[in-house]
Backbone bond lengths (Angstrom), bond angles and torsions (degrees), N, CA, C in turn:
res aa  C-N    CA-C-N  psi(-1)  N-CA   C-N-CA  omega(-1)  CA-C   N-CA-C  phi
1 M - - - 1.468 - - 1.516 108.81 -
2 T 1.332 116.46 135.68 1.445 121.27 -178.25 1.522 110.87 -75.95
3 L 1.339 114.38 162.91 1.460 118.58 175.87 1.510 111.30 -61.85
4 A 1.313 117.94 -39.94 1.449 121.23 179.79 1.524 110.90 -59.86
5 E 1.320 117.79 -41.56 1.443 122.30 178.59 1.534 111.53 -64.92
6 K 1.338 115.81 -41.83 1.463 118.89 178.06 1.513 112.40 -62.81
7 L 1.347 115.05 -47.30 1.454 118.17 -177.63 1.528 111.81 -70.23
8 G 1.325 116.04 -29.81 1.474 120.82 173.80 1.523 111.56 -62.21
9 A 1.345 115.97 -42.86 1.455 120.09 178.02 1.540 110.16 -64.74
10 A 1.312 117.49 -37.14 1.453 121.91 179.85 1.531 110.37 -66.66
11 R 1.304 116.71 -36.25 1.463 119.32 -175.97 1.537 113.17 -85.74
12 E 1.323 116.54 -31.96 1.460 119.40 -169.70 1.524 114.38 -125.77
13 G 1.338 119.73 -13.66 1.416 122.05 -174.52 1.521 112.88 -126.60
14 A 1.333 115.05 -115.15 1.482 120.03 -178.20 1.510 107.91 -142.50
15 A 1.338 115.07 127.50 1.460 122.88 177.96 1.500 107.88 -149.15
16 V 1.311 116.05 158.97 1.479 120.45 177.20 1.507 108.12 -142.44
17 G 1.337 114.86 134.65 1.481 121.37 -178.30 1.515 108.95 -86.04
18 P 1.347 115.54 -178.89 1.466 120.43 176.09 1.545 110.33 -70.40
19 V 1.322 115.08 155.54 1.463 121.33 173.96 1.529 108.47 -63.76
20 L 1.298 117.80 124.29 1.484 122.31 -171.62 1.518 112.76 -107.73
21 R 1.322 116.88 137.49 1.454 122.46 164.34 1.513 108.65 -81.13
22 R 1.305 116.20 121.42 1.444 120.76 -179.08 1.529 109.19 -124.35
23 G 1.339 116.65 169.93 1.450 120.26 172.39 1.531 108.65 -89.20
24 L 1.300 116.96 108.56 1.489 121.18 -171.91 1.533 109.06 -118.29
25 L 1.323 116.39 112.47 1.447 123.66 179.03 1.511 109.97 -108.38
26 R 1.313 116.67 131.29 1.468 121.96 178.25 1.511 110.04 -106.56
27 L 1.322 116.40 124.85 1.452 121.72 179.38 1.519 109.37 -111.68
28 T 1.323 116.36 129.81 1.447 122.31 177.30 1.533 107.59 -130.11
29 G 1.333 115.51 173.22 1.462 121.09 -178.99 1.507 111.51 109.27
30 R 1.336 116.23 154.31 1.430 123.64 -173.67 1.520 113.39 -56.69
31 D 1.343 116.63 -32.75 1.483 120.21 -171.90 1.532 112.60 -101.01
32 R 1.322 117.65 12.79 1.469 119.88 -172.25 1.533 114.65 -54.66
33 L 1.353 116.26 -46.57 1.472 118.19 -177.94 1.515 112.59 -73.96
34 D 1.319 117.21 -41.09 1.469 120.59 178.27 1.532 109.78 -60.59
35 Y 1.322 114.72 -41.52 1.479 118.65 -179.47 1.534 110.86 -64.97
36 L 1.315 117.89 -46.90 1.438 121.32 179.65 1.540 111.54 -61.93
37 Q 1.336 114.84 -35.78 1.478 118.96 177.90 1.510 111.07 -59.84
38 R 1.319 118.41 -33.92 1.477 121.78 178.98 1.499 113.53 -80.94
39 M 1.341 117.64 -13.12 1.445 122.26 -176.46 1.523 113.91 -104.66
40 C 1.325 116.60 -26.73 1.460 122.40 -167.87 1.535 112.25 -100.21
41 T 1.305 118.23 148.38 1.459 122.47 178.09 1.525 112.48 -71.71
42 Q 1.314 117.27 -19.33 1.456 122.92 -177.12 1.503 111.41 -91.67
43 N 1.340 116.81 159.50 1.458 120.43 176.99 1.536 109.80 -89.11
44 L 1.324 115.72 113.09 1.459 121.01 179.31 1.525 112.72 -105.96
45 A 1.324 116.61 -0.46 1.476 121.01 -178.29 1.534 110.11 -65.17
46 G 1.299 116.97 127.58 1.439 121.44 176.77 1.514 115.75 77.37
47 I 1.323 117.50 4.99 1.472 118.84 179.78 1.541 108.26 -66.16
48 A 1.303 114.97 136.09 1.473 119.82 -173.18 1.525 111.09 -87.36
49 P 1.334 116.88 154.41 1.465 120.24 175.83 1.544 109.62 -57.44
50 G 1.318 114.51 136.09 1.459 121.00 -176.76 1.521 114.56 93.55
51 E 1.359 116.51 -10.41 1.438 120.71 178.39 1.530 110.16 -98.04
52 A 1.336 116.00 162.34 1.469 121.48 -179.15 1.513 108.61 -139.29
53 A 1.313 115.58 159.73 1.468 122.71 177.29 1.517 109.34 -143.89
54 Y 1.319 114.68 149.25 1.474 121.07 179.96 1.525 108.89 -101.23
55 G 1.320 115.95 128.84 1.462 120.68 -179.99 1.496 112.28 -154.03
56 A 1.346 115.62 -178.19 1.435 121.71 -176.90 1.537 110.68 -132.39
57 F 1.318 115.16 159.58 1.459 123.62 175.91 1.524 108.34 -118.95
58 L 1.332 115.89 130.64 1.481 119.89 -170.97 1.518 111.26 -125.22
59 T 1.323 115.09 158.60 1.446 120.91 170.51 1.536 108.27 -81.05
60 A 1.334 116.82 172.93 1.465 120.59 178.71 1.524 111.09 -61.58
61 K 1.311 118.06 -21.73 1.470 121.58 178.53 1.518 111.78 -92.20
62 G 1.324 117.16 7.39 1.467 121.65 175.55 1.508 114.26 83.88
63 R 1.328 118.58 6.21 1.458 121.14 179.92 1.511 110.59 -81.02
64 L 1.329 116.36 149.02 1.456 121.48 -178.01 1.531 112.18 -70.01
65 V 1.323 114.54 130.10 1.478 121.48 167.15 1.532 109.00 -94.88
66 G 1.335 115.50 -42.40 1.438 121.71 178.52 1.518 108.96 -172.68
67 E 1.319 116.75 169.03 1.448 122.31 176.71 1.529 108.85 -153.15
68 G 1.308 115.64 152.91 1.451 118.46 -179.73 1.504 112.21 164.88
69 M 1.331 115.07 -164.92 1.452 122.72 -176.08 1.525 111.27 -92.71
70 A 1.321 114.99 137.42 1.486 121.16 171.76 1.535 106.51 -111.03
71 L 1.326 115.22 111.80 1.448 122.77 -177.92 1.518 109.67 -102.79
72 V 1.314 115.72 116.43 1.482 121.31 -177.88 1.522 110.95 -87.88
73 R 1.320 115.37 128.62 1.471 121.15 176.86 1.528 107.75 -122.99
74 G 1.303 116.75 -179.01 1.484 121.58 -175.77 1.499 114.45 -52.88
75 E 1.341 117.50 -55.28 1.474 120.80 -177.91 1.520 111.78 -121.10
76 E 1.294 117.90 17.08 1.467 120.06 -176.31 1.529 111.08 -153.34
77 V 1.295 115.27 163.13 1.450 123.50 168.94 1.524 106.40 -126.11
78 I 1.322 115.67 131.87 1.481 120.70 177.23 1.535 107.98 -106.73
79 L 1.319 115.94 120.75 1.445 121.05 174.54 1.537 108.64 -97.27
80 D 1.332 115.82 126.62 1.465 122.31 179.15 1.516 107.70 -110.57
81 V 1.337 118.48 107.79 1.435 123.27 179.80 1.554 109.26 -124.04
82 D 1.303 115.57 168.71 1.452 118.70 177.61 1.528 110.58 -65.31
83 P 1.318 117.05 144.00 1.498 118.06 179.09 1.515 113.05 -53.79
84 A 1.340 117.25 -31.94 1.457 120.52 -179.90 1.546 112.30 -68.34
85 A 1.319 116.67 -15.70 1.455 120.19 -176.98 1.514 113.80 -109.64
86 V 1.340 119.24 -5.27 1.456 119.60 -169.99 1.532 112.65 -67.43
87 A 1.311 119.09 -42.57 1.456 121.12 -178.45 1.557 110.01 -64.47
88 G 1.307 114.57 -45.43 1.460 118.02 -179.50 1.504 113.55 -67.00
89 T 1.338 115.21 -38.92 1.488 119.69 178.41 1.534 110.44 -64.61
90 R 1.323 116.93 -44.32 1.449 120.33 -179.97 1.527 110.39 -62.75
91 A 1.307 117.38 -46.15 1.488 120.56 -179.73 1.529 110.03 -62.61
92 H 1.320 116.85 -40.46 1.442 122.03 -179.31 1.531 110.67 -63.84
93 L 1.318 118.03 -43.79 1.439 122.10 -177.66 1.533 109.93 -71.29
94 E 1.292 117.42 -41.64 1.493 120.54 -179.32 1.511 111.52 -67.35
95 K 1.320 116.67 -31.36 1.466 120.51 -176.93 1.542 113.12 -59.84
96 F 1.328 116.53 -33.72 1.443 120.57 -173.85 1.531 114.12 -100.45
97 V 1.308 117.19 4.93 1.473 121.20 173.87 1.531 107.45 -78.68
98 I 1.317 117.31 114.78 1.449 120.49 -178.36 1.551 108.51 -119.17
99 M 1.325 117.05 -73.13 1.424 120.84 -179.66 1.541 111.96 -104.04
100 D 1.336 115.75 1.58 1.469 120.17 -174.77 1.526 109.74 -76.94
101 D 1.342 115.46 145.68 1.443 122.11 172.46 1.533 108.11 -86.96
102 V 1.329 116.23 82.88 1.467 122.43 -178.56 1.524 108.36 -140.82
103 T 1.320 116.38 135.77 1.460 122.44 175.62 1.526 107.46 -127.95
104 L 1.346 114.88 133.56 1.463 120.91 178.45 1.526 109.74 -109.91
105 E 1.311 115.13 138.60 1.469 121.09 179.85 1.553 108.02 -135.95
106 D 1.311 115.47 129.98 1.463 119.82 177.59 1.525 110.52 -85.29
107 R 1.329 117.06 115.94 1.470 121.72 -178.30 1.551 110.62 -110.23
108 S 1.315 117.27 20.35 1.457 120.17 -174.81 1.534 113.25 -66.43
109 E 1.331 118.73 -25.80 1.422 120.00 -176.54 1.530 113.04 -79.74
110 D 1.313 118.81 -33.06 1.450 119.31 -174.78 1.529 114.50 -103.99
111 L 1.339 118.15 -14.61 1.450 119.81 178.74 1.539 111.61 -109.45
112 R 1.332 114.98 153.37 1.440 121.75 -179.68 1.526 108.88 -131.64
113 V 1.338 115.58 166.18 1.458 121.67 175.89 1.508 110.16 -118.02
114 V 1.349 115.95 132.77 1.465 121.64 175.22 1.517 106.33 -108.59
115 P 1.356 118.35 110.51 1.454 119.93 176.76 1.512 111.63 -83.22
116 V 1.309 118.01 116.88 1.458 122.80 -179.47 1.534 106.85 -111.91
117 L 1.341 114.52 132.73 1.462 118.49 -170.07 1.522 111.68 -125.07
118 G 1.332 114.61 156.33 1.471 121.31 -179.37 1.512 112.65 87.08
119 P 1.345 117.18 148.49 1.459 120.76 -177.27 1.521 113.14 -57.10
120 E 1.339 117.04 -44.88 1.471 119.68 179.87 1.541 110.58 -70.76
121 G 1.307 117.42 -36.38 1.460 118.64 177.99 1.496 111.48 -62.93
122 I 1.328 117.18 -40.52 1.473 121.94 179.71 1.526 108.93 -62.76
123 R 1.338 117.02 -45.14 1.471 120.31 -179.38 1.529 110.45 -59.94
124 R 1.330 117.03 -45.86 1.461 119.79 -179.11 1.532 111.18 -66.54
125 A 1.314 116.02 -38.55 1.474 118.64 -178.85 1.514 111.00 -65.29
126 R 1.334 118.15 -40.76 1.440 120.86 177.76 1.518 111.38 -61.16
127 E 1.302 117.24 -38.34 1.467 121.41 179.28 1.523 110.62 -65.27
128 R 1.321 116.14 -40.05 1.481 120.69 -174.15 1.505 111.75 -84.88
129 A 1.335 118.83 -31.82 1.477 122.03 -171.98 1.491 111.84 -75.23
130 G 1.330 118.91 -21.55 1.460 120.53 -178.55 1.500 113.33 61.99
131 T 1.347 115.46 -122.74 1.480 119.68 -177.12 1.503 112.84 -96.08
132 A 1.306 119.06 10.64 1.461 121.66 179.04 1.526 110.30 -62.71
133 P 1.342 117.74 145.56 1.472 119.60 176.78 1.524 110.81 -57.33
134 A 1.325 117.50 133.73 1.438 120.79 -179.94 1.545 109.49 -150.33
135 A 1.325 116.72 138.60 1.455 120.78 -177.75 1.509 109.96 -136.54
136 E 1.307 116.05 134.57 1.483 119.68 172.05 1.522 107.62 -70.60
137 N 1.328 115.22 127.91 1.465 121.51 -173.93 1.530 109.83 -108.89
138 P 1.331 118.71 115.20 1.437 120.43 -179.47 1.513 115.14 -82.27
139 R 1.349 117.37 7.71 1.466 121.35 -172.25 1.536 113.23 -113.53
140 R 1.323 116.81 24.57 1.459 119.24 -179.41 1.533 112.99 -108.52
141 G 1.323 117.76 -6.19 1.456 118.93 178.45 1.509 113.60 84.15
142 A 1.335 117.42 6.25 1.465 124.48 176.54 1.502 106.95 -161.65
143 P 1.357 117.93 160.57 1.462 118.48 175.75 1.532 109.73 -54.06
144 A 1.351 117.40 129.09 1.456 118.13 -170.54 1.522 109.66 -147.37
145 L 1.322 114.76 144.92 1.464 123.89 173.20 1.507 107.62 -124.33
146 D 1.339 117.82 120.31 1.444 122.11 175.54 1.536 109.54 -95.28
147 V 1.318 117.25 118.12 1.451 122.18 -177.85 1.553 108.26 -103.70
148 V 1.308 116.39 129.41 1.480 123.02 -177.58 1.521 109.00 -100.89
149 L 1.341 117.08 121.04 1.452 122.51 -177.51 1.523 110.72 -146.20
150 P 1.327 117.61 158.88 1.462 120.46 168.13 1.513 109.09 -57.10
151 A 1.351 116.98 151.75 1.445 123.02 -171.17 1.546 113.90 -49.93
152 A 1.341 116.60 -50.63 1.467 121.49 -177.46 1.537 110.24 -63.11
153 E 1.290 117.87 -41.93 1.448 121.87 -178.14 1.526 110.61 -69.94
154 A 1.330 115.96 -32.98 1.456 119.45 176.20 1.506 112.93 -62.72
155 E 1.326 116.10 -43.94 1.487 120.10 175.87 1.492 110.47 -62.54
156 E 1.302 118.12 -39.22 1.460 121.51 -179.52 1.534 111.24 -64.33
157 L 1.351 115.89 -42.84 1.446 118.79 179.19 1.539 111.06 -63.56
158 R 1.318 116.96 -43.76 1.442 119.78 179.99 1.526 110.17 -61.57
159 A 1.306 117.44 -45.69 1.465 121.38 -179.58 1.503 110.57 -61.38
160 A 1.321 118.30 -40.42 1.459 122.55 -179.84 1.540 111.38 -64.87
161 L 1.317 115.52 -42.00 1.462 118.52 179.16 1.527 111.37 -66.88
162 V 1.300 118.10 -39.71 1.462 120.99 177.15 1.520 108.83 -63.89
163 A 1.308 118.47 -44.83 1.470 121.83 178.83 1.520 111.04 -61.24
164 D 1.322 116.21 -26.50 1.453 122.12 -178.75 1.540 112.08 -86.79
165 G 1.366 115.41 0.25 1.474 118.58 175.90 1.487 116.39 111.63
166 A 1.342 118.65 -4.98 1.476 120.21 177.76 1.513 110.30 -68.06
167 I 1.311 117.31 139.68 1.463 121.93 178.68 1.528 110.57 -74.05
168 A 1.305 117.24 129.00 1.462 121.39 -179.48 1.529 108.64 -80.78
169 L 1.315 116.13 126.91 1.446 123.13 178.42 1.520 110.41 -109.69
170 G 1.337 117.82 150.87 1.463 122.84 172.17 1.521 110.00 -103.59
171 E 1.337 113.66 177.00 1.489 118.43 -179.87 1.489 112.70 -59.99
172 A 1.364 118.20 -35.25 1.451 121.72 179.03 1.529 110.91 -63.47
173 D 1.341 116.05 -35.79 1.463 119.22 178.48 1.536 110.99 -68.16
174 L 1.354 116.38 -40.39 1.467 118.85 177.17 1.528 110.37 -63.42
175 E 1.348 116.79 -37.90 1.458 120.15 178.00 1.529 111.25 -65.32
176 A 1.330 116.32 -40.44 1.469 118.95 177.97 1.521 110.97 -61.05
177 L 1.335 117.53 -43.60 1.483 119.50 177.06 1.501 111.34 -60.74
178 R 1.326 116.04 -45.56 1.464 120.84 -177.82 1.528 112.64 -62.68
179 V 1.308 115.39 -49.35 1.481 119.73 -176.47 1.516 110.00 -68.09
180 E 1.331 119.19 -39.63 1.473 121.64 176.15 1.516 110.67 -58.70
181 A 1.327 117.14 -36.52 1.445 121.82 -178.12 1.527 112.88 -82.58
182 G 1.358 116.70 -9.88 1.454 120.43 178.68 1.521 113.93 74.00
183 L 1.353 117.21 38.36 1.451 121.67 -175.16 1.526 110.59 -107.77
184 A 1.323 116.20 122.55 1.454 120.58 -178.99 1.535 110.65 -71.53
185 R 1.334 115.80 149.45 1.463 122.44 176.75 1.514 109.44 -123.64
186 F 1.331 115.94 132.62 1.455 120.65 176.78 1.548 108.52 -63.96
187 G 1.346 115.14 139.19 1.447 119.86 -176.92 1.509 112.84 93.06
188 A 1.335 115.56 -14.63 1.460 120.85 175.93 1.541 109.86 -122.80
189 D 1.354 116.45 -64.28 1.437 122.31 -177.98 1.509 113.32 -101.92
190 M 1.319 117.28 -5.45 1.466 120.84 178.38 1.500 109.47 -135.84
191 D 1.342 115.71 146.14 1.449 123.03 174.37 1.507 109.26 -155.09
192 G 1.304 117.68 -168.64 1.469 122.03 -176.30 1.512 114.37 -71.02
193 E 1.333 118.02 -2.40 1.472 120.30 177.17 1.518 112.15 -96.95
194 R 1.323 118.00 -9.21 1.433 120.85 -173.35 1.524 114.11 -93.69
195 L 1.355 116.67 144.21 1.420 122.24 167.22 1.545 107.77 -86.98
196 P 1.348 118.25 147.76 1.464 117.67 -177.60 1.521 112.83 -61.39
197 M 1.329 118.23 -32.02 1.476 119.37 179.68 1.500 111.92 -67.00
198 E 1.359 117.54 -36.17 1.448 119.88 177.65 1.536 112.28 -58.56
199 A 1.335 115.13 -34.28 1.463 120.37 -177.60 1.506 113.45 -90.93
200 G 1.338 117.48 5.31 1.469 120.75 176.63 1.518 113.33 76.89
201 L 1.336 118.74 30.43 1.445 120.98 -178.88 1.537 113.51 -92.95
202 T 1.305 119.07 -5.26 1.430 122.23 -170.32 1.517 113.89 -51.99
203 R 1.339 118.02 -53.05 1.442 119.88 -172.97 1.530 114.42 -70.14
204 Q 1.354 116.33 -35.45 1.476 119.19 -177.73 1.494 113.63 -87.59
205 A 1.341 117.79 -33.15 1.465 119.22 -168.20 1.521 114.24 -105.13
206 I 1.311 119.17 -18.05 1.446 121.73 -170.85 1.501 113.08 -112.50
207 Y 1.324 117.54 124.99 1.481 122.53 177.69 1.523 106.83 -108.59
208 F 1.358 116.11 117.09 1.452 120.55 -173.68 1.512 114.10 -86.80
209 G 1.344 118.15 -2.68 1.435 120.55 -178.31 1.507 115.01 -95.18
210 K 1.332 117.19 6.68 1.479 118.77 -174.23 1.526 109.05 -103.14
211 G 1.345 114.39 170.83 1.460 122.08 178.78 1.518 110.92 -76.14
212 C 1.316 115.39 -161.10 1.461 121.80 -169.58 1.538 112.95 -68.00
213 Y 1.315 114.09 142.95 1.473 122.49 166.36 1.522 106.93 -144.97
214 I 1.303 115.44 160.86 1.468 119.46 -177.87 1.514 110.85 -62.07
215 G 1.320 116.56 127.05 1.468 123.34 -179.79 1.521 113.66 92.12
216 Q 1.349 117.94 -2.65 1.458 119.84 -174.90 1.539 112.69 -61.08
217 E 1.302 117.58 -39.47 1.485 119.74 -177.87 1.525 111.15 -58.57
218 V 1.314 116.22 -43.40 1.472 120.82 -178.42 1.547 109.00 -65.56
219 V 1.325 116.26 -42.29 1.478 121.72 -178.69 1.525 108.74 -60.84
220 L 1.338 117.39 -47.35 1.452 120.29 -176.36 1.553 110.27 -66.40
221 R 1.353 115.73 -42.14 1.450 118.17 -179.25 1.518 111.59 -63.57
222 A 1.341 118.00 -42.77 1.447 120.93 -179.38 1.539 111.11 -67.96
223 T 1.349 116.48 -34.27 1.464 118.73 -178.65 1.504 111.22 -73.53
224 V 1.324 117.84 -41.23 1.461 121.52 -176.12 1.529 109.65 -74.18
225 R 1.319 118.09 -45.72 1.455 121.72 -174.06 1.512 112.30 -86.20
226 G 1.295 119.65 -22.22 1.459 121.54 179.26 1.514 111.94 62.73
227 H 1.342 118.17 47.38 1.455 120.31 -172.67 1.506 112.51 -98.07
228 L 1.315 119.55 8.68 1.454 120.01 -179.81 1.530 110.86 -61.65
229 Q 1.336 115.11 141.76 1.466 119.53 -177.73 1.530 112.62 -112.29
230 K 1.297 117.02 -10.28 1.480 119.90 174.46 1.527 107.98 -144.71
231 G 1.305 115.88 153.65 1.466 118.33 -179.00 1.529 111.45 -166.26
232 L 1.318 113.52 169.09 1.453 122.01 -173.86 1.535 111.99 -80.53
233 V 1.312 115.57 139.20 1.464 123.70 172.83 1.499 110.59 -135.06
234 Q 1.328 115.31 158.98 1.458 118.94 170.75 1.519 108.88 -97.86
235 L 1.340 115.53 139.98 1.472 121.72 -171.28 1.529 110.51 -125.52
236 A 1.294 115.80 142.40 1.467 120.99 161.09 1.496 107.80 -84.63
237 L 1.338 117.63 122.03 1.432 120.83 -172.46 1.526 112.90 -110.97
238 P 1.321 117.89 150.81 1.449 121.28 173.67 1.531 110.63 -76.74
239 P 1.303 119.05 161.84 1.492 119.48 177.20 1.532 111.46 -57.24
240 G 1.302 116.17 136.58 1.444 121.16 176.37 1.497 115.21 94.04
241 A 1.322 118.68 -18.97 1.456 120.87 179.13 1.518 109.11 -78.45
242 G 1.328 116.28 127.82 1.457 121.08 -176.29 1.520 111.74 -143.72
243 P 1.300 116.77 -171.39 1.469 121.20 -179.19 1.529 112.20 -51.79
244 G 1.316 115.11 132.25 1.463 120.85 -179.93 1.519 113.00 96.79
245 A 1.322 118.68 -14.87 1.469 120.88 -178.86 1.504 109.95 -65.95
246 R 1.331 116.80 135.91 1.442 121.51 178.64 1.511 111.85 -74.57
247 L 1.333 116.43 146.43 1.457 122.94 174.26 1.535 105.71 -111.08
248 I 1.323 115.76 127.13 1.462 121.52 -169.36 1.525 110.02 -125.28
249 A 1.327 116.65 139.76 1.474 122.78 173.81 1.517 107.86 -140.84
250 G 1.318 115.87 129.96 1.471 119.12 178.84 1.503 112.91 62.30
251 G 1.325 117.71 27.96 1.461 121.78 -179.35 1.514 114.66 81.08
252 E 1.351 117.80 1.81 1.457 119.68 -178.41 1.553 110.64 -116.72
253 D 1.320 115.02 147.52 1.430 118.68 174.31 1.521 110.26 -69.93
254 V 1.330 116.65 127.15 1.461 121.06 -178.78 1.511 111.72 -123.51
255 G 1.366 117.00 1.88 1.453 120.12 178.48 1.492 112.98 169.02
256 W 1.315 116.52 -170.28 1.454 121.24 -177.51 1.523 110.29 -154.15
257 V 1.337 116.86 155.37 1.429 123.80 179.30 1.534 108.73 -84.80
258 T 1.353 116.83 138.70 1.455 120.76 178.89 1.532 113.59 -112.36
259 S 1.326 116.61 -32.07 1.445 122.31 179.22 1.512 110.07 -139.48
260 A 1.340 117.27 154.25 1.452 121.22 175.16 1.513 109.12 -151.27
261 A 1.329 116.53 147.26 1.470 120.15 179.96 1.516 109.32 -156.80
262 E 1.327 115.55 149.81 1.445 121.63 171.23 1.540 105.93 -82.91
263 T 1.321 117.57 123.33 1.440 121.20 -175.10 1.535 110.47 -128.24
264 T 1.313 116.32 -179.83 1.462 121.24 178.62 1.532 109.96 -70.03
265 R 1.327 117.06 -12.67 1.474 121.91 178.73 1.522 112.14 -108.56
266 G 1.311 116.27 22.22 1.452 120.36 -178.65 1.520 109.93 94.94
267 R 1.331 115.47 -166.72 1.441 120.35 179.35 1.529 109.77 -80.52
268 L 1.333 115.81 115.55 1.467 121.29 -179.97 1.519 109.57 -116.56
269 G 1.303 114.39 160.30 1.466 120.09 176.40 1.488 111.09 -150.88
270 L 1.320 115.17 171.17 1.454 122.32 171.02 1.522 107.53 -118.84
271 G 1.311 115.85 152.02 1.451 118.53 -178.95 1.499 111.52 -168.33
272 Y 1.316 117.24 161.63 1.456 123.94 177.68 1.525 110.24 -98.01
273 V 1.331 114.97 134.81 1.456 120.69 176.41 1.520 110.79 -135.70
274 R 1.288 117.17 160.63 1.478 122.22 175.97 1.516 111.99 -64.77
275 R 1.275 115.59 154.97 1.458 121.76 -175.80 1.527 113.44 -53.24
276 A 1.323 117.68 -38.49 1.450 121.07 -177.09 1.523 113.67 -61.16
277 H 1.333 115.85 -14.86 1.460 120.30 -175.56 1.503 112.45 -111.54
278 W 1.340 117.78 16.96 1.465 122.81 174.96 1.520 108.79 -80.99
279 K 1.322 115.58 68.06 1.481 120.95 -178.61 1.509 108.44 -139.89
280 E 1.338 116.59 127.87 1.470 119.44 173.64 1.516 108.73 -62.35
281 G 1.342 115.01 134.94 1.438 120.19 -177.98 1.523 114.75 91.08
282 E 1.319 117.10 -7.91 1.481 120.89 -179.81 1.541 108.64 -64.63
283 R 1.352 115.57 128.91 1.447 121.64 -179.55 1.518 110.73 -98.87
284 L 1.339 116.47 130.65 1.449 123.33 -178.91 1.543 106.92 -130.06
285 E 1.313 115.45 148.22 1.447 119.62 179.08 1.531 110.29 -89.77
286 T 1.329 115.23 141.87 1.486 120.03 177.59 1.507 107.48 -153.56
287 D 1.346 116.19 -176.01 1.456 121.28 -178.40 1.522 110.81 -56.48
288 G 1.310 117.10 123.06 1.464 121.42 174.95 1.503 115.07 87.80
289 G 1.324 119.69 -2.46 1.468 119.70 178.40 1.517 111.54 142.24
290 A 1.334 114.97 -157.40 1.446 121.80 -174.19 1.517 111.29 -85.06
291 A 1.329 114.95 142.34 1.489 123.26 169.11 1.509 106.43 -110.78
292 V 1.327 115.47 139.02 1.460 120.67 -175.85 1.531 109.12 -121.49
293 V 1.328 116.83 129.50 1.446 121.81 176.24 1.519 110.77 -67.61
294 R 1.326 117.32 117.95 1.457 121.53 179.22 1.524 112.38 -96.14
295 Q 1.331 116.23 -34.93 1.467 119.57 -175.45 1.544 108.03 -149.88
296 V 1.313 117.66 138.70 1.446 124.06 173.78 1.538 107.49 -91.93
297 I 1.316 116.66 116.29 1.466 122.34 -176.06 1.518 112.10 -98.52
298 V 1.330 116.28 -35.63 1.493 119.99 179.88 1.499 109.88 -51.46
299 Q 1.358 117.45 143.43 1.452 122.32 -178.07 1.508 108.65 -130.72
300 D 1.337 116.02 114.12 1.471 119.14 170.60 1.533 107.11 -137.18
301 G 1.309 117.28 -168.27 1.447 119.60 -171.40 1.523 115.98 -68.46
302 T 1.351 118.12 -6.90 1.452 119.57 -176.31 1.495 113.55 -122.50
303 C 1.351 118.01 6.69 1.466 119.52 -177.83 1.513 111.68 -138.37
């Protein structure tokens, strides 16, 4: 099966990715939602059991600690973050618990995530998953439902969906979907040095109508004034150019590549460049030839 057929099934039919190890934090206690509301960039107030929201956790300087889905259940909230961010996110959240009735538990070792893609795949997964925690994930580059299960049950669900006709995807296929959609991933395109706006998280992760959260002042200042000097773009890359490759203009380093994947549109990547180069069609030199800016992903007050 071709890559185009696989990604077509993910976008319009039924597909299922590999069982993933994720950073999964379980929050319990009477104040769990109120506490997360004060810590997260997203609005979690009034979110109903069974619903989920995508948000980020920031330092006081507005830098990313972690980002991911918050899935609300009857007596718990499950935070799904990248494995590279789970230790930092847990420490960050525990640090500010003072009088709140909140307990955090790391369930990353015993739970797994099954990413199910496509409208038909989501329908079948909901039928089979029953009461298992599940959240629609807007960060996969296609309609997606992430189902959280113990490791053995996760493998069983994936096998059942494949037997039922869902197209089996590998990690490279998930990366192709993500990079084609221009979606940053923590551990690749995001780390503790990044502001969420630089990585293009503003529209999906930040709710501007809520009260205070850690890092809010920096977010508001950057959004209103538009003072960002570097940001994420999607690039058409030459063969061989990958993460870490320098991006050069006029003989000077102006950025670097953070992700790369073979896609249905050729070799694409994500990378950070200086503000002067946030232009579609901008040509930059890199390993093996020219890289061309296809899409400006960074979001601040002027772009």
